[in-house]
N, C-alpha and C positions, 0 to 999 in steps of 0.2 A: 817479593813483587815490586817491580817499579812501574813508573809511570814514563810515557813518551812525551816530549816536548820539543818545541821549536825554540832555539835560542839565538841571539846574536852575540857573537864572541870576538874577542881580540886575542891575538897570538903575539902581538907586539905592538909598541906605540907607534903613534903615527896620525895621518889624516884621516878623514872620514872612511876612506876606502878600506881601513884595517878591520872594520866592522864586517863580519862574515856570519851568514845564517848556516846554522848546522843543528842537527838532529841530536838530541841528548836525552839520557835517561835521569829521571829524578825519583830519588828515593821516597818510600811512604814516609809521613811525619813520625818523628820519634818523640820522646819526653818533651813536652812544653813547645811542641811545635805544630803549626797548621801548615797544610799544602792549600795554596791558593792558584786558582785559575784566573790569569790576569785578563781583564776585559780592556782597560783603558790603561796605558802606561805614561807617566810624566815625563816631560824633557826638561831637563836644568842644565845650566852652564857648567856645573860642578862637573858633569860627566865628560864634557870636553876636557877639562883638566886631568881627569883620569886616562882618558883615550890618548892623549898627545904626551903623557908622562910627566905634566907639571905635578901630580900627586901620584904616588906609586900604587899599584895594585898588589894585593897579596901575592898572586903568583900567575902564570899563563897556562892554558887559556883563562881568560876572564871573562865573565858575563857582567856588564855595566848596567847602570841603571838604579836608581835610589828611591822610585816612587811609582806605586800604581794601585789602582782599585781592582777589585776582582770579588770571586765567589768563593768561599771556603768550600774545598772539595773533600778534604779529610782532615781529622785532628788526630794528635797523639793521644795515648791512652788516659792520660793525666789533665788533659785539657777540659776545663768548665767555662772559661770566660767567653768562648765563641763555640759555635756548632757549624756543622755542615749545612750549607745553603746561605749562611750569613753574607751580607755584602760588607766588605771591610776595604781599608785604604791603610797603606804603610809608607813610611818614608825615611827611615833611619839609613846611614850612610853606611851599609853593608853590601851593597852590589846585587846583582842578581834579578833586577826587575825586567831586562831586556830578554825576556823569555814568556812562553805562553803559561808555564807552571813555575812557581817558586815556593820554596820552602822557607818558612818564617817563624820566629818566636811569637807564640801565641799572645804574650803580654806586651807586644810592641805593635799590636794591631789597633785600629780603631773602628767600630761598627759604624757604618754609614746610615746616617737617619734616612727614613722614606722619603722625606722630601727633598732629598739631595741627590742628584744623578752621580753615575760613576764619573761621566766627565768631567763634572763640577769638582768632585773629589780629588781625582788624580790631577787636574790642573791646578788645585788650590792647596793641598795638603802640606807638602814642603814650603811651598812659596808662603802660604798662609800662617803656617806656624814661625816662619822665619820673621815675616812682617810683624807678627804679634810681639815676640820677643823683643825685637828692635824697639817697638814703640812702647811696650808696657813694662819691661824688666830690665832693660840696658840703661836707659837715661830717665831720670825724673823729670817727666815732661808734665805741664799743666796747659790748660786752655789759654790761648793767646800766644803761647811761644811760638817763635819762628824756627822752622827747621829747612836744611837743604838736603834734597836726596838727589844722588847721581843715578842716571839711567832710569829715569822716572817712568819711561815707557816700557820697561822691561816686566817680565812676569811678577817678581817681588815687588817691584816698584809700583804698579797700578794698584795692587791690594794694600801697600803701604800708604800709598796718597788717599785712597778712598778711607782708609780706617783712621789715618791722621786728621782728615777733615771731620769725620765722625766726633772724634776726640777733641775738636776745637782749636786745632793746631793750624797756623799759618805754613804753608808750605811752597818752597820754591825748588821746582824740578830742574835737572840739567837732562838734555838729550841731544841726538847727534843728527836730526833732520828736522825740516819743518813739519813732514808727515807726523813724526814721532811727537813733535810739539803740540799737534793737535790733539792727539789721543792723550797725552800728558794733562792736557786742559780740560779735556773731557772727563778725566778721572778727578778732577777736583783741584788741580795745582792753581795756587794764587798767582804765581809768576812761572813762566818757563824760559829757559836759557838755552839757545842751540850753541853749545861749546865750539862748534866748528867755524861759527861766525862771529861770536862773542867771547870776549875774556870773562868767564863766569865770576872769577874774584872781583874784578872791577864792577860788574853788574850787580852782584849780591850787596856789595858796598853801597852802590847807587840806592838799590831797592830799600835796604835798612837805614839809610841815612847814616852810614859808617857806623852802625851800632854793632852790626854782626848778627849771626845766629846763634840759638840756644845750642843746637847739635848739627853735625853733618853726618850723613850717612853714606859711606862710600864703598863701594864693592868693585872700583876701577883698580883702585891701587896706585901704581907708579906714577900715570899722568896726572892724577889729581890731589895727591897726597899733600903736598907743600902748600898748594893754594887752598885746599880744604881746612888746614890749620889756619890759614891767614884770615880767613872769613868767620871765625869764630869770636862770639863774644867773650869779654872776660868770665872766667868758670865754665867756658863751654867745652863742649865733649864731642870729640871726632872718633867716630864708631867706624871701624874699618872691617870689613866682614866678607872681602873678596879681593882679588887681585887680577882681573881681567886682563889689565894693560902690563902686568908684571909685578914683581915685588917693589914694595914702597921703598924708598930711600932709608936708610939708617939715621937715626935722630939723637941728638944729645937730649937727655932727659930735661937738663937745665933750661932749654929752648922753650919749654912749656911754663917756665916759672914767671915770666913777667905779667903774663894775664891769667895765671893759676888754671891754665888748661888741662883736661883730661884726655888721655889716649887710652883706647880698649879696642881689642879685637876678640869678641865674643863668638862662640859658635853654638848652633843649636843644640847639639847633643848634650850638653851642660844643663840647658835649661827643660829638657824633657827626659833627663836620665832615669828617673823612676817610673814605673807605670802609673802612679797617680798623677804624677806631674805632667805625663802624655795625655792621659784622659782629661785632665782639667784643662789642658790646652787645646785639645781637639774640641771639646766641648764649647769652649769660648769661640773657637773659629766656627764650628759648624751654627752656633747661635747667630753669628755675624753674617753668615750666608744666608740663613733661613729667613732672617729678619730683614733683608734687602739692604744691609748695611755696606755690604761689599758684593759687586758683581764679579763672578770669578768663571764666567764661561770661557772655555778655551777660545783663543783667537784663531787658531788653525788645528785641523785635525788631519795627520797624516795617516795612511795605512801603515802598519807594523812594517811591511816589506819596504817602506821607503824610509827606514831608518838612515841610512847614508845620506840622503837628500836632506833629510830633517836635520843631521848634525852639521853639514855643510852650511844650512842656513842659520843655524844657531851660532856657528863659529863666526860668520860673515856679518852678524848683527841684522840680519834679514827679518827677523822674526819681532813681533810685538806682542805684549801680554804673554799668555801661556799658551804653548803648543803641547800637543799630546799625540801619542800613537793609538789608533784603533787596532785592537788586536782581532 
């Protein structure tokens, strides 16, 4: 027996229009698997990387999508951690979410609390877990520390800013427009720099009176890398976790020595590699949402059928916050 589903697949790398909707068959769940009927699918910039070939896909045709919330439709014979009817959310980098049905490892899903909606879960799980490990596990941060976050009005950025302020940090954010500046300020940024009209490195030095920042969180890559290093305080850390503008330049490690700087490129899967690690991170995120510490309502909801338009908006930076697809 198999299940019928509608999926958005790519048969080659390219622009948003390589995403095509097709009818597919999905096998019943095997050992350790659950079958999930997706209700809300998250949109993340990493999916643009896979679509255009910046990151490779395992094979063609490929179903992209790394995050969704849904309802468990069926479980493998040995699965006891979740049951049919449970609302769950998942976000590992294994593809397959751009579909009405998805087979997934049972130990890689989190049960959504009753107080949190599918829209909130799909908008926040990958982005929220990312913001969490950046803030709590990558750099040793203390209340009063000043950090710089690039793309502060993005999906991860807005969660990061809210959570950072709750932890007592001073946050400087960079954005690409006055509209996004207003959004970043509303999220809690102490200072916002429009990098299209200001030199962010010069502005950071002014704001910190030449002291620099404790850490820079940079998912932009090539365009911001050198200046991100330049604004670090002695013993500061540059955390690179994306390359939206391209690969960062190569660096001589000895260039870090004069100020004893640290450079790291962490990835979420390492921080939620085991089921207990994932469960603990998910619990922390859900508690932050439930307590009102962070607001994760999606900024825009596209019908699943408008995925091509959503990808174009994502790639052209026309979205702010978290956008999702309603199945």
